[in-house]
C-alpha positions in Angstrom: -0.4 0.2 0.2 1.0 3.5 -1.0 0.6 6.2 1.8 1.6 9.7 1.9 2.7 11.7 4.7 2.1 15.3 5.6 4.6 17.4 7.6 5.4 20.4 8.4 7.9 20.4 11.5 10.4 18.3 12.8 9.2 14.4 11.7 9.5 12.3 14.6 6.2 10.6 13.6 7.6 10.4 9.9 10.8 8.9 11.6 9.1 6.4 13.2 6.8 5.5 10.1 9.8 5.1 7.4 11.7 2.8 10.3 8.7 0.9 11.3 6.8 0.4 8.1 8.5 1.7 4.8 11.8 0.0 5.8 10.3 -3.4 6.5 9.8 -5.2 3.7 6.9 -7.3 5.0 5.1 -4.5 5.9 3.7 -4.2 2.6 3.8 -0.3 3.3 5.6 2.3 0.9 5.6 5.7 1.9 5.8 6.9 -1.8 5.3 10.9 -0.9 6.1 13.4 1.7 4.4 16.8 1.2 5.0 19.9 3.6 4.0 23.4 3.4 7.3 24.7 5.0 10.5 24.3 3.2 12.7 24.1 6.1 11.0 21.2 8.0 13.4 19.2 9.3 11.0 16.1 8.3 12.1 16.7 4.9 15.4 15.7 5.5 14.4 12.6 7.0 12.2 12.1 3.7 15.6 12.7 1.7 17.8 10.5 3.7 15.2 7.7 3.4 15.4 7.9 -0.5 11.6 9.3 -0.6 10.5 11.8 -3.1 9.6 15.1 -1.1 7.5 18.1 -2.3 7.0 21.4 -0.7 3.5 23.2 -1.4 3.1 26.5 0.3 -0.1 28.4 0.8 1.0 31.7 0.0 2.1 30.4 -3.8 -1.7 29.6 -4.9 -4.5 32.4 -4.9 -6.7 30.2 -2.5 -6.8 27.3 -0.3 -8.8 25.4 -3.0 -5.7 26.0 -5.3 -3.6 24.9 -2.8 -5.5 22.0 -2.3 -5.3 21.0 -6.0 -2.0 21.1 -6.2 -1.8 18.8 -3.3 -4.3 16.3 -4.8 -2.3 16.5 -8.1 0.6 15.1 -6.3 -1.2 12.7 -4.5 -3.0 11.3 -7.4 0.5 10.8 -9.8 2.0 8.9 -6.7 -0.9 6.7 -6.6 -1.5 7.3 -2.8 -3.7 5.2 -1.0 -3.5 6.3 2.4 -2.8 10.3 3.5 -1.3 10.3 6.5 -1.4 13.5 8.5 1.7 13.9 10.9 2.1 17.5 12.3 0.9 19.0 9.1 -0.8 22.5 10.7 -2.8 23.1 7.2 -6.4 22.2 7.2 -7.9 20.8 3.8 -10.8 22.3 2.5 -14.0 20.6 1.8 -13.9 19.8 -1.8 -10.3 18.0 -1.1 -12.0 15.7 2.0 -14.7 14.9 0.0 -12.2 13.3 -2.8 -10.3 11.6 -0.4 -13.4 10.4 2.1 -11.9 7.7 4.9 -8.6 7.9 3.1 -7.1 11.0 5.2 -5.9 10.1 9.2 -4.7 12.6 11.6 -3.0 12.1 15.1 -3.7 14.4 17.9 -2.2 14.6 21.2 -5.2 14.6 23.7 -8.2 12.1 24.0 -10.6 14.1 21.2 -12.8 15.2 21.8 -11.4 17.1 24.4 -9.2 20.0 23.5 -9.1 19.9 19.6 -7.0 22.6 17.8 -3.6 23.7 17.4 -2.8 23.7 21.2 -3.9 20.7 23.0 -1.1 20.1 25.3 -1.4 23.6 26.9 -4.7 23.7 27.0 -4.9 20.2 28.8 -2.4 21.5 31.7 -4.3 24.7 31.8 -7.6 23.1 32.6 -6.2 20.8 35.2 -7.5 17.3 33.4 -6.0 14.0 34.9 -5.8 11.8 31.7 -4.6 13.5 28.3 -4.0 10.8 25.6 -3.6 10.1 21.7 -6.4 10.3 19.1 -5.9 8.7 15.7 -8.4 9.7 13.6 -10.4 10.2 10.1 -10.3 13.3 8.7 -13.3 15.4 7.8 -14.9 18.8 7.4 -14.5 19.9 11.2 -11.4 20.6 13.2 -10.2 17.3 14.7 -13.6 16.2 14.4 -13.8 12.7 12.1 -14.4 9.3 13.4 -12.2 8.0 15.7 -9.7 4.8 15.0 -7.9 4.5 18.4 -7.2 6.0 21.8 -4.4 5.5 24.3 -4.5 7.2 27.6 -1.5 9.3 29.2 -1.8 10.2 32.8 -0.9 14.1 33.3 1.2 14.1 37.0 0.9 17.0 38.9 4.4 18.7 38.1 3.7 18.2 34.8 5.1 20.9 32.3 4.3 21.3 28.1 7.7 19.1 27.4 7.3 16.3 30.0 3.9 15.6 29.2 4.6 16.0 25.1 7.4 14.1 25.5 5.2 10.9 27.4 2.6 11.5 24.3 5.2 11.0 21.9 5.9 7.6 23.3 2.5 6.8 22.2 1.8 8.2 19.1 5.1 6.1 17.8 3.7 3.1 19.0 -0.5 3.7 18.0 0.3 5.4 14.5 2.1 2.6 12.7 -0.6 0.0 14.1 -3.6 2.0 12.7 -1.9 2.5 9.4 -1.4 -1.6 9.8 -4.9 -1.9 10.3 -6.0 -0.1 7.3 -3.6 -1.7 5.1 -5.0 -4.9 6.3 -8.8 -3.6 5.4 -9.1 -4.1 9.0 -11.1 -0.9 9.8 -14.8 -0.6 9.2 -16.6 2.7 9.5 -20.2 2.6 10.9 -21.3 6.1 11.4 -19.4 7.9 13.5 -17.7 4.6 15.3 -14.5 3.0 13.5 -14.6 -1.2 14.5 -11.1 -2.6 14.1 -12.1 -6.1 12.9 -9.9 -9.2 13.7 -7.0 -10.5 12.0 
């Protein structure tokens, strides 16, 4: 199965996917392209070192967001991508794009959705004072972090946590969960029933 990974930053989740899926000849999963909206994202260096084609597509280079999405769509189709994996990509897709790739876009978020959606979930978590945070992987829809949830893992919030310490523990769980969900998708084990995603037995 060919996947595309969308990135904006350092690419720690991308590196895990390269190591656990792309470089594993038994996985049946190939990262066929990495796309970033930031040309200086370190994730692009990780992709280059793995020999994966990279593209930089910046919003400012297009007249509107639909044109930006259309440029990305052309790349996706050219590389025959079967699943789009969002890994720290800090742009929202327009409805036309989401509808074209319905149930073929997944994202990961550092909270137990629907709690703390949006761009600042870890500081929001700490400010609210909750005792449990976590990781959510979900199908992207037209909302903000609002799609059907595929899998979640809780992470306990300690009394002395700051953003760095909590995010470090969340990243550990992200790096375990994301490759697993992609394997489930590749194996045809995900069944969507309304807002519920059922993981079928292997």
